[in-house]
C-alpha positions in Angstrom: 33.4 -2.6 18.3 35.6 0.5 18.3 39.2 0.1 18.6 39.7 4.1 19.4 41.6 4.8 16.6 38.9 5.7 14.0 39.2 9.3 14.1 43.3 9.2 13.5 43.0 6.4 10.7 39.4 7.5 9.3 39.9 9.0 5.6 37.1 10.8 3.3 36.8 9.5 -0.1 35.3 12.6 -1.2 37.7 13.9 -3.6 37.9 10.2 -5.3 34.2 10.9 -5.4 34.4 14.3 -6.8 36.6 13.0 -9.8 34.5 9.9 -10.3 31.4 12.3 -10.7 33.1 14.7 -13.0 34.2 11.6 -14.9 30.5 10.3 -15.4 29.5 13.9 -15.8 31.5 13.7 -19.0 30.0 10.7 -20.2 26.8 11.3 -19.6 26.9 14.4 -21.4 28.7 12.8 -24.4 26.0 9.9 -24.5 22.8 12.4 -24.1 24.4 14.4 -27.3 25.4 11.3 -29.0 21.9 9.6 -28.7 19.9 12.7 -29.5 22.0 13.1 -32.5 22.0 9.6 -33.8 17.9 10.0 -33.2 17.5 7.4 -30.3 15.4 9.3 -27.8 15.0 6.5 -25.3 18.7 6.2 -25.0 19.1 9.8 -25.1 16.5 10.3 -22.0 18.3 7.4 -20.2 21.7 9.2 -20.3 19.9 12.5 -19.6 18.3 11.0 -16.2 21.8 9.6 -15.5 23.2 13.0 -16.1 20.7 14.6 -13.5 21.6 11.8 -10.8 25.3 12.6 -11.3 24.7 16.5 -11.4 23.1 16.1 -7.9 25.8 13.7 -6.6 28.3 16.0 -7.6 26.6 19.1 -6.0 26.3 16.8 -2.6 30.1 16.1 -2.8 31.1 20.0 -3.4 29.0 20.9 -0.5 30.5 18.4 2.2 33.8 19.2 0.8 33.1 23.0 1.4 31.6 22.3 4.8 35.3 21.0 6.1 36.1 18.6 8.6 33.6 17.7 11.6 34.1 17.2 15.0 36.2 14.1 15.5 36.7 12.9 19.3 40.6 13.2 20.2 42.8 11.1 21.8 41.5 11.6 25.1 38.1 10.3 24.4 38.0 6.7 25.3 36.4 4.3 22.9 33.1 3.2 23.5 33.0 0.2 26.1 32.4 -3.4 24.6 28.7 -4.9 24.9 28.1 -6.5 28.2 26.1 -9.1 27.2 27.8 -11.5 24.2 26.1 -14.4 23.0 
């Protein structure tokens, strides 16, 4: 059930997710290169796959950050009424 304070108290974790994606990108690139140089193609491929996933996630996060804030109802919009039939 909504309390009505969600638009006021909601915080986006996009910036944290951005920095975690950057951290993951650095580690997956280093892992891919290190395993490739060490002659471990299986591990290098696994790190390369993770590299791809992290890059896609980073692109999604950047796109959402660039979109800016979305519509949130203001203080004049009342919260949804609670369900009528409670068990």
